[in-house]
mmCIF file of the C-alpha atoms, coordinates in Angstrom:
data_MODEL
# 
_entry.id   MODEL 
# 
loop_
_atom_site.group_PDB 
_atom_site.id 
_atom_site.type_symbol 
_atom_site.label_atom_id 
_atom_site.label_alt_id 
_atom_site.label_comp_id 
_atom_site.label_asym_id 
_atom_site.label_entity_id 
_atom_site.label_seq_id 
_atom_site.pdbx_PDB_ins_code 
_atom_site.Cartn_x 
_atom_site.Cartn_y 
_atom_site.Cartn_z 
_atom_site.occupancy 
_atom_site.B_iso_or_equiv 
_atom_site.pdbx_formal_charge 
_atom_site.auth_seq_id 
_atom_site.auth_comp_id 
_atom_site.auth_asym_id 
_atom_site.auth_atom_id 
_atom_site.pdbx_PDB_model_num 
ATOM 1   C CA . MET A 1 1   ? -20.988 -25.561 -27.662 1.00 0.00 ? 1   MET A CA 1 
ATOM 2   C CA . SER A 1 2   ? -18.854 -24.964 -24.455 1.00 0.00 ? 2   SER A CA 1 
ATOM 3   C CA . ASP A 1 3   ? -20.495 -23.862 -21.230 1.00 0.00 ? 3   ASP A CA 1 
ATOM 4   C CA . LYS A 1 4   ? -17.699 -21.264 -20.603 1.00 0.00 ? 4   LYS A CA 1 
ATOM 5   C CA . ILE A 1 5   ? -15.470 -19.655 -22.897 1.00 0.00 ? 5   ILE A CA 1 
ATOM 6   C CA . VAL A 1 6   ? -12.353 -18.302 -21.168 1.00 0.00 ? 6   VAL A CA 1 
ATOM 7   C CA . MET A 1 7   ? -11.087 -15.269 -22.930 1.00 0.00 ? 7   MET A CA 1 
ATOM 8   C CA . SER A 1 8   ? -7.559  -13.818 -22.498 1.00 0.00 ? 8   SER A CA 1 
ATOM 9   C CA . ASP A 1 9   ? -7.110  -10.358 -21.065 1.00 0.00 ? 9   ASP A CA 1 
ATOM 10  C CA . MET A 1 10  ? -6.171  -8.993  -24.504 1.00 0.00 ? 10  MET A CA 1 
ATOM 11  C CA . GLN A 1 11  ? -9.400  -10.441 -25.983 1.00 0.00 ? 11  GLN A CA 1 
ATOM 12  C CA . LEU A 1 12  ? -11.474 -8.793  -23.268 1.00 0.00 ? 12  LEU A CA 1 
ATOM 13  C CA . ILE A 1 13  ? -9.777  -5.501  -23.817 1.00 0.00 ? 13  ILE A CA 1 
ATOM 14  C CA . GLY A 1 14  ? -10.528 -5.712  -27.555 1.00 0.00 ? 14  GLY A CA 1 
ATOM 15  C CA . ARG A 1 15  ? -14.233 -6.477  -26.749 1.00 0.00 ? 15  ARG A CA 1 
ATOM 16  C CA . LEU A 1 16  ? -14.259 -3.647  -24.135 1.00 0.00 ? 16  LEU A CA 1 
ATOM 17  C CA . LYS A 1 17  ? -13.036 -1.226  -26.774 1.00 0.00 ? 17  LYS A CA 1 
ATOM 18  C CA . ALA A 1 18  ? -15.828 -2.446  -29.013 1.00 0.00 ? 18  ALA A CA 1 
ATOM 19  C CA . ASP A 1 19  ? -18.346 -1.351  -26.320 1.00 0.00 ? 19  ASP A CA 1 
ATOM 20  C CA . ASP A 1 20  ? -19.048 -4.830  -25.013 1.00 0.00 ? 20  ASP A CA 1 
ATOM 21  C CA . GLU A 1 21  ? -20.383 -4.420  -21.425 1.00 0.00 ? 21  GLU A CA 1 
ATOM 22  C CA . ALA A 1 22  ? -20.148 -8.212  -20.942 1.00 0.00 ? 22  ALA A CA 1 
ATOM 23  C CA . ALA A 1 23  ? -16.270 -7.822  -21.309 1.00 0.00 ? 23  ALA A CA 1 
ATOM 24  C CA . LEU A 1 24  ? -16.211 -5.230  -18.528 1.00 0.00 ? 24  LEU A CA 1 
ATOM 25  C CA . THR A 1 25  ? -18.278 -7.629  -16.289 1.00 0.00 ? 25  THR A CA 1 
ATOM 26  C CA . MET A 1 26  ? -15.817 -10.523 -17.062 1.00 0.00 ? 26  MET A CA 1 
ATOM 27  C CA . ILE A 1 27  ? -12.869 -8.239  -16.238 1.00 0.00 ? 27  ILE A CA 1 
ATOM 28  C CA . TYR A 1 28  ? -14.548 -7.120  -13.002 1.00 0.00 ? 28  TYR A CA 1 
ATOM 29  C CA . ARG A 1 29  ? -15.315 -10.731 -11.944 1.00 0.00 ? 29  ARG A CA 1 
ATOM 30  C CA . ARG A 1 30  ? -11.749 -11.876 -12.756 1.00 0.00 ? 30  ARG A CA 1 
ATOM 31  C CA . TYR A 1 31  ? -9.905  -9.068  -10.773 1.00 0.00 ? 31  TYR A CA 1 
ATOM 32  C CA . TRP A 1 32  ? -12.228 -7.291  -8.269  1.00 0.00 ? 32  TRP A CA 1 
ATOM 33  C CA . GLN A 1 33  ? -11.442 -9.596  -5.307  1.00 0.00 ? 33  GLN A CA 1 
ATOM 34  C CA . SER A 1 34  ? -7.673  -9.493  -5.657  1.00 0.00 ? 34  SER A CA 1 
ATOM 35  C CA . LEU A 1 35  ? -7.740  -5.690  -6.362  1.00 0.00 ? 35  LEU A CA 1 
ATOM 36  C CA . PHE A 1 36  ? -9.972  -5.182  -3.196  1.00 0.00 ? 36  PHE A CA 1 
ATOM 37  C CA . LYS A 1 37  ? -7.634  -7.324  -1.089  1.00 0.00 ? 37  LYS A CA 1 
ATOM 38  C CA . ALA A 1 38  ? -4.601  -5.352  -2.212  1.00 0.00 ? 38  ALA A CA 1 
ATOM 39  C CA . ALA A 1 39  ? -6.244  -2.029  -1.352  1.00 0.00 ? 39  ALA A CA 1 
ATOM 40  C CA . TYR A 1 40  ? -7.711  -3.308  1.943   1.00 0.00 ? 40  TYR A CA 1 
ATOM 41  C CA . ASN A 1 41  ? -4.351  -4.675  3.010   1.00 0.00 ? 41  ASN A CA 1 
ATOM 42  C CA . ILE A 1 42  ? -3.175  -1.079  3.178   1.00 0.00 ? 42  ILE A CA 1 
ATOM 43  C CA . LEU A 1 43  ? -6.303  1.002   4.001   1.00 0.00 ? 43  LEU A CA 1 
ATOM 44  C CA . LYS A 1 44  ? -8.184  -1.414  6.318   1.00 0.00 ? 44  LYS A CA 1 
ATOM 45  C CA . ASP A 1 45  ? -11.414 0.577   5.227   1.00 0.00 ? 45  ASP A CA 1 
ATOM 46  C CA . ARG A 1 46  ? -13.929 -1.592  3.331   1.00 0.00 ? 46  ARG A CA 1 
ATOM 47  C CA . GLN A 1 47  ? -15.991 1.429   2.051   1.00 0.00 ? 47  GLN A CA 1 
ATOM 48  C CA . ALA A 1 48  ? -12.938 3.273   0.797   1.00 0.00 ? 48  ALA A CA 1 
ATOM 49  C CA . CYS A 1 49  ? -11.581 0.192   -0.924  1.00 0.00 ? 49  CYS A CA 1 
ATOM 50  C CA . GLU A 1 50  ? -15.098 -0.480  -2.544  1.00 0.00 ? 50  GLU A CA 1 
ATOM 51  C CA . ASP A 1 51  ? -15.072 3.059   -3.749  1.00 0.00 ? 51  ASP A CA 1 
ATOM 52  C CA . ILE A 1 52  ? -11.632 2.790   -5.292  1.00 0.00 ? 52  ILE A CA 1 
ATOM 53  C CA . ILE A 1 53  ? -12.505 -0.421  -7.190  1.00 0.00 ? 53  ILE A CA 1 
ATOM 54  C CA . GLN A 1 54  ? -15.885 0.994   -8.367  1.00 0.00 ? 54  GLN A CA 1 
ATOM 55  C CA . GLU A 1 55  ? -14.216 4.263   -9.526  1.00 0.00 ? 55  GLU A CA 1 
ATOM 56  C CA . LEU A 1 56  ? -11.589 2.164   -11.327 1.00 0.00 ? 56  LEU A CA 1 
ATOM 57  C CA . PHE A 1 57  ? -14.122 0.144   -13.297 1.00 0.00 ? 57  PHE A CA 1 
ATOM 58  C CA . ILE A 1 58  ? -16.340 3.191   -14.071 1.00 0.00 ? 58  ILE A CA 1 
ATOM 59  C CA . LYS A 1 59  ? -13.249 4.974   -15.445 1.00 0.00 ? 59  LYS A CA 1 
ATOM 60  C CA . LEU A 1 60  ? -12.233 1.854   -17.430 1.00 0.00 ? 60  LEU A CA 1 
ATOM 61  C CA . TRP A 1 61  ? -15.637 1.814   -18.970 1.00 0.00 ? 61  TRP A CA 1 
ATOM 62  C CA . ASP A 1 62  ? -15.864 5.556   -19.607 1.00 0.00 ? 62  ASP A CA 1 
ATOM 63  C CA . CYS A 1 63  ? -12.349 5.526   -21.185 1.00 0.00 ? 63  CYS A CA 1 
ATOM 64  C CA . ARG A 1 64  ? -12.563 2.263   -23.071 1.00 0.00 ? 64  ARG A CA 1 
ATOM 65  C CA . ALA A 1 65  ? -11.986 3.659   -26.442 1.00 0.00 ? 65  ALA A CA 1 
ATOM 66  C CA . GLU A 1 66  ? -8.785  5.462   -25.432 1.00 0.00 ? 66  GLU A CA 1 
ATOM 67  C CA . VAL A 1 67  ? -7.326  2.947   -22.878 1.00 0.00 ? 67  VAL A CA 1 
ATOM 68  C CA . GLU A 1 68  ? -3.914  1.783   -23.921 1.00 0.00 ? 68  GLU A CA 1 
ATOM 69  C CA . ILE A 1 69  ? -2.647  -1.232  -21.986 1.00 0.00 ? 69  ILE A CA 1 
ATOM 70  C CA . SER A 1 70  ? 0.871   -1.997  -23.123 1.00 0.00 ? 70  SER A CA 1 
ATOM 71  C CA . ILE A 1 71  ? 2.022   -4.398  -20.312 1.00 0.00 ? 71  ILE A CA 1 
ATOM 72  C CA . SER A 1 72  ? -0.875  -6.410  -19.043 1.00 0.00 ? 72  SER A CA 1 
ATOM 73  C CA . LEU A 1 73  ? -4.379  -5.739  -17.967 1.00 0.00 ? 73  LEU A CA 1 
ATOM 74  C CA . LYS A 1 74  ? -3.533  -7.080  -14.386 1.00 0.00 ? 74  LYS A CA 1 
ATOM 75  C CA . ALA A 1 75  ? -0.611  -4.661  -14.109 1.00 0.00 ? 75  ALA A CA 1 
ATOM 76  C CA . TYR A 1 76  ? -2.773  -1.749  -15.342 1.00 0.00 ? 76  TYR A CA 1 
ATOM 77  C CA . LEU A 1 77  ? -5.496  -2.505  -12.828 1.00 0.00 ? 77  LEU A CA 1 
ATOM 78  C CA . TYR A 1 78  ? -3.089  -2.830  -9.938  1.00 0.00 ? 78  TYR A CA 1 
ATOM 79  C CA . ALA A 1 79  ? -1.407  0.461   -10.831 1.00 0.00 ? 79  ALA A CA 1 
ATOM 80  C CA . SER A 1 80  ? -4.794  2.144   -10.899 1.00 0.00 ? 80  SER A CA 1 
ATOM 81  C CA . VAL A 1 81  ? -5.538  0.703   -7.396  1.00 0.00 ? 81  VAL A CA 1 
ATOM 82  C CA . ARG A 1 82  ? -2.149  1.845   -6.101  1.00 0.00 ? 82  ARG A CA 1 
ATOM 83  C CA . TYR A 1 83  ? -2.850  5.443   -7.216  1.00 0.00 ? 83  TYR A CA 1 
ATOM 84  C CA . GLY A 1 84  ? -6.411  5.192   -5.795  1.00 0.00 ? 84  GLY A CA 1 
ATOM 85  C CA . VAL A 1 85  ? -5.039  4.170   -2.382  1.00 0.00 ? 85  VAL A CA 1 
ATOM 86  C CA . TYR A 1 86  ? -2.443  6.847   -2.685  1.00 0.00 ? 86  TYR A CA 1 
ATOM 87  C CA . ARG A 1 87  ? -5.081  9.484   -3.379  1.00 0.00 ? 87  ARG A CA 1 
ATOM 88  C CA . GLN A 1 88  ? -7.058  8.325   -0.291  1.00 0.00 ? 88  GLN A CA 1 
ATOM 89  C CA . ILE A 1 89  ? -4.000  8.712   1.880   1.00 0.00 ? 89  ILE A CA 1 
ATOM 90  C CA . ARG A 1 90  ? -2.835  12.034  0.329   1.00 0.00 ? 90  ARG A CA 1 
ATOM 91  C CA . THR A 1 91  ? -6.151  13.730  0.653   1.00 0.00 ? 91  THR A CA 1 
ATOM 92  C CA . GLY A 1 92  ? -6.336  12.700  4.299   1.00 0.00 ? 92  GLY A CA 1 
ATOM 93  C CA . ALA A 1 93  ? -9.452  10.557  3.758   1.00 0.00 ? 93  ALA A CA 1 
ATOM 94  C CA . VAL A 1 94  ? -7.751  7.877   5.847   1.00 0.00 ? 94  VAL A CA 1 
ATOM 95  C CA . LYS A 1 95  ? -5.981  7.968   9.169   1.00 0.00 ? 95  LYS A CA 1 
ATOM 96  C CA . SER A 1 96  ? -2.307  8.500   9.891   1.00 0.00 ? 96  SER A CA 1 
ATOM 97  C CA . GLU A 1 97  ? -2.163  4.950   11.318  1.00 0.00 ? 97  GLU A CA 1 
ATOM 98  C CA . ILE A 1 98  ? -1.839  3.801   7.678   1.00 0.00 ? 98  ILE A CA 1 
ATOM 99  C CA . PHE A 1 99  ? 1.424   5.548   7.302   1.00 0.00 ? 99  PHE A CA 1 
ATOM 100 C CA . ASP A 1 100 ? 2.619   3.948   10.659  1.00 0.00 ? 100 ASP A CA 1 
ATOM 101 C CA . ASP A 1 101 ? 1.452   0.529   9.300   1.00 0.00 ? 101 ASP A CA 1 
ATOM 102 C CA . LEU A 1 102 ? 3.413   1.043   6.056   1.00 0.00 ? 102 LEU A CA 1 
ATOM 103 C CA . ILE A 1 103 ? 6.571   1.676   8.066   1.00 0.00 ? 103 ILE A CA 1 
ATOM 104 C CA . GLU A 1 104 ? 6.017   -1.298  10.184  1.00 0.00 ? 104 GLU A CA 1 
ATOM 105 C CA . ARG A 1 105 ? 5.343   -3.628  7.255   1.00 0.00 ? 105 ARG A CA 1 
ATOM 106 C CA . LEU A 1 106 ? 8.579   -2.427  5.597   1.00 0.00 ? 106 LEU A CA 1 
ATOM 107 C CA . HIS A 1 107 ? 10.439  -3.647  8.639   1.00 0.00 ? 107 HIS A CA 1 
ATOM 108 C CA . THR A 1 108 ? 8.725   -7.150  8.751   1.00 0.00 ? 108 THR A CA 1 
ATOM 109 C CA . PRO A 1 109 ? 11.103  -9.945  7.937   1.00 0.00 ? 109 PRO A CA 1 
ATOM 110 C CA . ALA A 1 110 ? 8.559   -11.384 5.504   1.00 0.00 ? 110 ALA A CA 1 
ATOM 111 C CA . THR A 1 111 ? 8.948   -8.367  3.227   1.00 0.00 ? 111 THR A CA 1 
ATOM 112 C CA . HIS A 1 112 ? 11.124  -9.146  0.176   1.00 0.00 ? 112 HIS A CA 1 
ATOM 113 C CA . ASN A 1 113 ? 14.686  -7.879  0.441   1.00 0.00 ? 113 ASN A CA 1 
ATOM 114 C CA . SER A 1 114 ? 14.872  -6.230  -3.002  1.00 0.00 ? 114 SER A CA 1 
ATOM 115 C CA . ILE A 1 115 ? 16.886  -3.127  -3.980  1.00 0.00 ? 115 ILE A CA 1 
ATOM 116 C CA . GLU A 1 116 ? 13.598  -1.161  -3.771  1.00 0.00 ? 116 GLU A CA 1 
ATOM 117 C CA . HIS A 1 117 ? 13.007  -2.569  -0.242  1.00 0.00 ? 117 HIS A CA 1 
ATOM 118 C CA . LYS A 1 118 ? 16.506  -1.592  0.862   1.00 0.00 ? 118 LYS A CA 1 
ATOM 119 C CA . GLU A 1 119 ? 16.159  1.921   -0.558  1.00 0.00 ? 119 GLU A CA 1 
ATOM 120 C CA . LEU A 1 120 ? 12.895  2.431   1.365   1.00 0.00 ? 120 LEU A CA 1 
ATOM 121 C CA . LEU A 1 121 ? 14.511  1.284   4.561   1.00 0.00 ? 121 LEU A CA 1 
ATOM 122 C CA . LEU A 1 122 ? 17.578  3.483   3.934   1.00 0.00 ? 122 LEU A CA 1 
ATOM 123 C CA . GLN A 1 123 ? 15.174  6.507   3.698   1.00 0.00 ? 123 GLN A CA 1 
ATOM 124 C CA . ILE A 1 124 ? 13.598  5.510   7.034   1.00 0.00 ? 124 ILE A CA 1 
ATOM 125 C CA . SER A 1 125 ? 17.037  4.987   8.616   1.00 0.00 ? 125 SER A CA 1 
ATOM 126 C CA . GLN A 1 126 ? 18.222  8.438   7.541   1.00 0.00 ? 126 GLN A CA 1 
ATOM 127 C CA . VAL A 1 127 ? 15.345  10.071  9.413   1.00 0.00 ? 127 VAL A CA 1 
ATOM 128 C CA . ILE A 1 128 ? 15.691  7.890   12.443  1.00 0.00 ? 128 ILE A CA 1 
ATOM 129 C CA . ASP A 1 129 ? 19.313  8.756   12.646  1.00 0.00 ? 129 ASP A CA 1 
ATOM 130 C CA . THR A 1 130 ? 18.409  12.401  13.275  1.00 0.00 ? 130 THR A CA 1 
ATOM 131 C CA . LEU A 1 131 ? 16.240  11.518  16.305  1.00 0.00 ? 131 LEU A CA 1 
ATOM 132 C CA . PRO A 1 132 ? 17.459  12.073  19.897  1.00 0.00 ? 132 PRO A CA 1 
ATOM 133 C CA . GLU A 1 133 ? 19.459  9.038   21.137  1.00 0.00 ? 133 GLU A CA 1 
ATOM 134 C CA . LYS A 1 134 ? 16.703  7.512   23.441  1.00 0.00 ? 134 LYS A CA 1 
ATOM 135 C CA . CYS A 1 135 ? 14.021  7.945   20.879  1.00 0.00 ? 135 CYS A CA 1 
ATOM 136 C CA . ARG A 1 136 ? 16.219  6.358   18.173  1.00 0.00 ? 136 ARG A CA 1 
ATOM 137 C CA . GLU A 1 137 ? 17.044  3.452   20.486  1.00 0.00 ? 137 GLU A CA 1 
ATOM 138 C CA . VAL A 1 138 ? 13.356  2.825   21.332  1.00 0.00 ? 138 VAL A CA 1 
ATOM 139 C CA . TYR A 1 139 ? 12.363  2.919   17.579  1.00 0.00 ? 139 TYR A CA 1 
ATOM 140 C CA . LYS A 1 140 ? 15.123  0.479   16.600  1.00 0.00 ? 140 LYS A CA 1 
ATOM 141 C CA . LEU A 1 141 ? 14.229  -1.963  19.415  1.00 0.00 ? 141 LEU A CA 1 
ATOM 142 C CA . SER A 1 142 ? 10.557  -1.798  18.415  1.00 0.00 ? 142 SER A CA 1 
ATOM 143 C CA . ARG A 1 143 ? 10.774  -1.967  14.636  1.00 0.00 ? 143 ARG A CA 1 
ATOM 144 C CA . GLU A 1 144 ? 14.156  -3.665  13.955  1.00 0.00 ? 144 GLU A CA 1 
ATOM 145 C CA . GLU A 1 145 ? 14.204  -6.140  16.792  1.00 0.00 ? 145 GLU A CA 1 
ATOM 146 C CA . CYS A 1 146 ? 10.514  -6.515  17.136  1.00 0.00 ? 146 CYS A CA 1 
ATOM 147 C CA . LEU A 1 147 ? 10.465  -6.107  20.898  1.00 0.00 ? 147 LEU A CA 1 
ATOM 148 C CA . SER A 1 148 ? 7.164   -5.294  22.664  1.00 0.00 ? 148 SER A CA 1 
ATOM 149 C CA . HIS A 1 149 ? 6.736   -1.996  24.552  1.00 0.00 ? 149 HIS A CA 1 
ATOM 150 C CA . LYS A 1 150 ? 7.064   -3.944  27.835  1.00 0.00 ? 150 LYS A CA 1 
ATOM 151 C CA . GLU A 1 151 ? 10.318  -5.620  26.688  1.00 0.00 ? 151 GLU A CA 1 
ATOM 152 C CA . ILE A 1 152 ? 11.809  -2.290  25.671  1.00 0.00 ? 152 ILE A CA 1 
ATOM 153 C CA . ALA A 1 153 ? 10.738  -0.699  28.967  1.00 0.00 ? 153 ALA A CA 1 
ATOM 154 C CA . LEU A 1 154 ? 12.436  -3.432  30.827  1.00 0.00 ? 154 LEU A CA 1 
ATOM 155 C CA . GLN A 1 155 ? 15.633  -3.358  28.746  1.00 0.00 ? 155 GLN A CA 1 
ATOM 156 C CA . LEU A 1 156 ? 15.932  0.440   28.937  1.00 0.00 ? 156 LEU A CA 1 
ATOM 157 C CA . ASN A 1 157 ? 14.671  0.795   32.415  1.00 0.00 ? 157 ASN A CA 1 
ATOM 158 C CA . ILE A 1 158 ? 11.923  3.239   31.452  1.00 0.00 ? 158 ILE A CA 1 
ATOM 159 C CA . SER A 1 159 ? 8.096   3.077   31.672  1.00 0.00 ? 159 SER A CA 1 
ATOM 160 C CA . THR A 1 160 ? 5.975   1.651   28.879  1.00 0.00 ? 160 THR A CA 1 
ATOM 161 C CA . LYS A 1 161 ? 4.322   5.095   28.599  1.00 0.00 ? 161 LYS A CA 1 
ATOM 162 C CA . THR A 1 162 ? 7.715   6.607   27.871  1.00 0.00 ? 162 THR A CA 1 
ATOM 163 C CA . VAL A 1 163 ? 8.275   3.865   25.238  1.00 0.00 ? 163 VAL A CA 1 
ATOM 164 C CA . GLU A 1 164 ? 4.970   4.812   23.590  1.00 0.00 ? 164 GLU A CA 1 
ATOM 165 C CA . ASN A 1 165 ? 5.840   8.502   23.760  1.00 0.00 ? 165 ASN A CA 1 
ATOM 166 C CA . HIS A 1 166 ? 9.241   7.875   22.048  1.00 0.00 ? 166 HIS A CA 1 
ATOM 167 C CA . LEU A 1 167 ? 7.551   5.720   19.334  1.00 0.00 ? 167 LEU A CA 1 
ATOM 168 C CA . THR A 1 168 ? 4.917   8.436   18.745  1.00 0.00 ? 168 THR A CA 1 
ATOM 169 C CA . LYS A 1 169 ? 7.600   11.068  18.296  1.00 0.00 ? 169 LYS A CA 1 
ATOM 170 C CA . ALA A 1 170 ? 9.577   8.902   15.894  1.00 0.00 ? 170 ALA A CA 1 
ATOM 171 C CA . LEU A 1 171 ? 6.565   8.053   13.750  1.00 0.00 ? 171 LEU A CA 1 
ATOM 172 C CA . ARG A 1 172 ? 5.515   11.760  13.697  1.00 0.00 ? 172 ARG A CA 1 
ATOM 173 C CA . GLU A 1 173 ? 9.043   12.705  12.536  1.00 0.00 ? 173 GLU A CA 1 
ATOM 174 C CA . LEU A 1 174 ? 8.923   10.035  9.882   1.00 0.00 ? 174 LEU A CA 1 
ATOM 175 C CA . ARG A 1 175 ? 5.531   11.177  8.609   1.00 0.00 ? 175 ARG A CA 1 
ATOM 176 C CA . GLY A 1 176 ? 6.763   14.820  8.465   1.00 0.00 ? 176 GLY A CA 1 
ATOM 177 C CA . SER A 1 177 ? 10.108  14.089  6.851   1.00 0.00 ? 177 SER A CA 1 
ATOM 178 C CA . LEU A 1 178 ? 9.315   11.291  4.342   1.00 0.00 ? 178 LEU A CA 1 
ATOM 179 C CA . GLY A 1 179 ? 6.222   12.867  2.798   1.00 0.00 ? 179 GLY A CA 1 
ATOM 180 C CA . THR A 1 180 ? 3.966   11.734  0.088   1.00 0.00 ? 180 THR A CA 1 
ATOM 181 C CA . ALA A 1 181 ? 6.557   10.637  -2.408  1.00 0.00 ? 181 ALA A CA 1 
ATOM 182 C CA . PHE A 1 182 ? 7.761   8.050   0.152   1.00 0.00 ? 182 PHE A CA 1 
ATOM 183 C CA . ILE A 1 183 ? 4.125   6.853   0.706   1.00 0.00 ? 183 ILE A CA 1 
ATOM 184 C CA . LEU A 1 184 ? 3.636   6.251   -3.011  1.00 0.00 ? 184 LEU A CA 1 
ATOM 185 C CA . GLU A 1 185 ? 6.899   4.380   -3.183  1.00 0.00 ? 185 GLU A CA 1 
ATOM 186 C CA . ALA A 1 186 ? 6.023   2.176   -0.280  1.00 0.00 ? 186 ALA A CA 1 
ATOM 187 C CA . LEU A 1 187 ? 2.556   1.524   -1.644  1.00 0.00 ? 187 LEU A CA 1 
ATOM 188 C CA . MET A 1 188 ? 3.868   0.567   -5.025  1.00 0.00 ? 188 MET A CA 1 
ATOM 189 C CA . PHE A 1 189 ? 6.398   -1.840  -3.324  1.00 0.00 ? 189 PHE A CA 1 
ATOM 190 C CA . LEU A 1 190 ? 3.978   -3.322  -0.804  1.00 0.00 ? 190 LEU A CA 1 
ATOM 191 C CA . LEU A 1 191 ? 0.927   -3.662  -3.217  1.00 0.00 ? 191 LEU A CA 1 
ATOM 192 C CA . ASP A 1 192 ? 3.180   -5.693  -5.511  1.00 0.00 ? 192 ASP A CA 1 
ATOM 193 C CA . LYS A 1 193 ? 3.730   -8.233  -2.804  1.00 0.00 ? 193 LYS A CA 1 
# 
């Protein structure tokens, strides 16, 4: 007899639907760490992420008879985490810095250059184009050219405090203009990375 029997996700789902608590435990052990990391990568709040994962697995158990997973268990779980993170942000349970972090991560060169990525950047660009000239210039130097506040201040012959004020204004405008639909889109894109 084998020490460990490795079951496929579909086998585990079948056992879960048959009220097998051990199947839930196996799914949890298989996915909890990567799900937690995906949520933490956005929220940076251990307790909030643990709550999201716990809620996900409680719901999976409570709805086991009705759960329909058509793509894959992994995709289903990640989609559930995305919506959990989105709910945390939407309800204001997390700080506005998360939105700013999402914007910054979309501008990083390491982010995949897919059609979705280009569309998200286009939405950001359209809002930035409405800003006053100096504010727009500071934002672009910071996010697109990755210059530090000090480098921007030297290049534009302004104080670092003025740079910070322009960036604060730009990010406030982005938060106000892009809204929750953008946050969800960005989360879906970034959590898939």
